[in-house]
N, C-alpha and C positions, 0 to 999 in steps of 0.2 A: 787673783785674792789670793791670798794667807789661808783660807777656809775649803777654797777649791786646791790649794794643794796640798794639803792636810789629808783632803778624803782620796786625792789621784795616791799620796804615798800611800793611808792604807791602804788601798785596791792592791798597791804591788804591794805592800809585804801581805798579804791576807793569807792567799796561798803559802806562806810558808808558816804563819800561825795555827794554822787548818789540820798542814802536816805535822807541826813539832807536836800537837797537843792529843795528835789520836796513835802515837805508837804505843802498844803494848807490855807487857813486861812479858820476858821471855826470848828464846833466841833473835837475833839480828843479824842482819849484813849488809856494810853499804859499802860506797865507792869515793874516796875522795879523788879530786881530779886535782892536778898538778897547782899548785901556787893557789889553793882552793880550801875550802872543808866543806865538813858536812856534818850534820848531830843527830841524835837520837833523844825524844823529849817524855819524860814519861812524870803522871801524876803522881804524887807523892804526899800522904798526909805527915802533920807534927807526928816527929816521936818513930816516923815507920823506917826502916831500916831493910836497904836490899844490897845483894851480892851483883857487883857488877864486874864483869870478865873480858876481856879482849886481848884477839893479836892482830894484828899489821903484817902486810904483808914489804913494810919502808917503816921509817922514822917519821912519825906523823910529834904534834901538838898538841896535846889532850888536857879538855877542864872539862868540870861539869860547873854549870852555869846556872844563874836565874838572875829574871827581872823583877826588880823593884820600881815602879815608875820609868820614869827615864834614864837609872841607875844596871848595871848591871853587878853582878855578886859571883866572886867565882871561889866556893868552898875546896877548889882541888882542882890544883896545875902540873904539870908536868912536860917534861919541855924532851925534845927526843926520843922519845917512846914508841915503842912498841906491842908490847902486852901489859897487862894486869891483874890481877885478882885482888880486887880489894873490898874494904864493906862501905858505906857512905848513911848514915843516918841523917833524916830530913830535919834541920832546925825547923822550919813550920808546913804549913798546907802549900803546896805550890808547884809548878811546874817544873821539874828541873832537865839541863839540857846538857849530856854527856857528847862531844865536843872535839873533834880529829881536825886538828887544820894542817894542812901540808906548805911545808914551805918550797923548797924544790922540786926540781922537775917530775914526771913520771910522777902516773896518777897508784893508790892505795885502797888495797882489798881492807877491811875490815871486818871481822868476824866476828861476835859476842853473843853477851847475855844479860838482862837486865834479872835477877829473883828476889822475890822478895822474902826476907829472913821474920821467921818468928822474934814480937818484943822484949 
């Protein structure tokens, strides 16, 4: 049935949701596997400003995104990126995910931080 299919899908996605919303502000380190992605998500209030910094030992496509129902919005996108030191202001209260995608071979290590800025 469609309901059972939806329940199974939610079961499969639940661990990623749980992991996505528990990331804290501050330093982080993550690995992005070949032809894969990884993300670091933070809860932000409307108008909240953060400084995000990262450096990777290989090229990744980077974005900041959030979900609205079934739609995904990308306020920030960069291709073939190795590092950044930028600020981001949340347009509304939500969970915002910094995501790195590795298109090529070989895993990439990403180290960085997300710090809250004074309004």
